[in-house]
C-alpha positions as CSV (number, residue, x, y, z in Angstrom):
1,A,221.6,-84.7,-107.0
2,P,219.7,-88.0,-106.3
3,A,219.4,-88.6,-102.1
4,P,221.6,-90.8,-100.6
5,A,220.8,-94.3,-100.2
6,P,219.5,-95.1,-95.8
7,L,222.1,-96.1,-93.6
8,P,220.9,-100.1,-92.3
9,P,220.2,-99.5,-88.5
10,R,223.3,-100.3,-86.3
11,S,223.1,-103.4,-84.3
12,P,222.0,-103.1,-81.0
13,T,224.8,-105.2,-79.2
14,S,227.3,-102.3,-80.6
15,E,228.6,-100.3,-77.8
16,V,229.4,-97.3,-78.9
17,P,229.8,-94.9,-75.8
18,S,227.2,-92.0,-76.4
19,H,226.0,-88.6,-75.0
20,Y,223.5,-89.9,-72.9
21,T,226.3,-92.5,-71.4
22,T,228.7,-89.4,-70.6
23,L,225.4,-87.8,-68.7
24,G,224.6,-91.2,-67.3
25,L,221.5,-91.5,-69.3
26,R,219.7,-93.3,-71.3
27,P,217.8,-92.4,-74.2
28,G,214.7,-90.3,-74.3
29,A,215.5,-88.5,-70.7
30,S,214.1,-84.9,-70.0
31,D,215.8,-82.1,-70.9
32,A,215.4,-81.7,-67.3
33,D,217.3,-84.7,-66.2
34,I,219.9,-83.5,-69.1
35,K,219.9,-80.7,-67.0
36,A,220.3,-81.7,-63.4
37,A,223.0,-85.0,-64.9
38,Y,224.9,-81.8,-66.3
39,R,225.3,-79.9,-63.4
40,R,226.0,-82.5,-61.0
41,L,228.6,-84.0,-62.8
42,A,230.1,-80.5,-63.8
43,L,230.5,-79.9,-60.2
44,E,232.3,-83.3,-59.6
45,Y,234.4,-83.0,-62.9
46,H,235.2,-78.7,-63.1
47,P,238.5,-78.8,-63.6
48,D,238.6,-75.7,-60.6
49,R,238.0,-78.5,-58.1
50,H,241.2,-80.9,-58.8
51,R,243.7,-78.3,-57.3
52,G,246.2,-81.5,-56.7
53,S,248.3,-83.4,-59.6
54,A,248.3,-82.1,-62.8
55,A,247.6,-85.4,-64.3
56,A,244.0,-84.9,-62.3
57,R,243.4,-81.7,-63.4
58,D,244.0,-83.3,-66.8
59,R,241.7,-86.1,-66.7
60,A,239.2,-83.6,-64.6
61,A,239.4,-81.3,-67.9
62,A,239.1,-83.8,-70.5
63,R,236.3,-85.6,-68.5
64,M,234.5,-81.9,-68.5
65,A,234.9,-81.6,-71.8
66,K,232.9,-84.2,-73.0
67,L,230.5,-83.1,-70.5
68,N,230.4,-79.8,-72.3
69,A,230.0,-81.9,-75.9
70,A,227.3,-83.9,-74.6
71,K,225.3,-81.1,-72.9
72,S,225.7,-78.7,-76.5
73,V,223.9,-81.8,-78.5
74,L,221.8,-83.2,-76.1
75,G,220.5,-79.4,-74.6
76,D,219.9,-78.4,-78.2
77,E,216.1,-79.8,-79.8
78,R,217.1,-79.6,-83.3
79,L,220.5,-81.5,-82.5
80,R,219.3,-83.9,-80.4
81,R,216.9,-85.0,-82.3
82,Q,219.4,-85.5,-85.1
83,Y,221.4,-87.5,-83.2
84,D,218.8,-89.7,-81.4
85,Y,218.7,-90.4,-85.1
86,E,221.9,-90.6,-86.7
87,L,222.9,-92.5,-83.0
88,R,220.9,-95.7,-84.4
89,Y,221.1,-95.5,-88.1
90,G,224.6,-93.6,-88.8
91,A,227.5,-92.3,-87.3
92,F,226.6,-88.3,-85.9
93,D,228.8,-85.2,-87.0
94,V,227.6,-82.2,-84.8
95,R,229.9,-80.4,-87.2
96,R,227.2,-80.5,-89.9
97,E,223.6,-79.5,-90.7
98,P,221.1,-82.1,-90.9
99,R,219.9,-83.3,-93.9
100,G,216.4,-81.9,-95.5
101,R,214.7,-78.3,-95.6
102,G,217.2,-76.7,-97.6
103,G,219.6,-77.9,-94.6
104,A,223.8,-77.7,-96.1
105,V,226.0,-80.7,-95.7
106,D,229.0,-79.3,-95.2
C-alpha cells in the first residue's frame, strides 16, 4: 500500500492543550524536568489530598488523570518522540503504534 501523504505543519498560532502544558513545561524539557513537574503536581492534585467536597475530589481526579496521561507519553522515549512529531504535524493518538519499522497502525 502506498504511504499516506504527509500532513502539513500545524499553524504555530493554534492553541492545542498539550501534555507539556498539562505539566507546565515547554517542549524539549528534560526527563528530569518532566519527572519533577509530575511529582510536584501529583502531590498537589492527588484526590486523596482533597477530602472536602465531592466536587473538589472529582476535579482533582480529573486533573490527576490528565497528569497521568502526560507522564505516560512524555516519560516513554518512543511515545514522546512520536508525540513531538505528531504534535507538530498532526494529531497524536496514544492507542496507535508508531509508523515505520513494521509497526502496525491500529
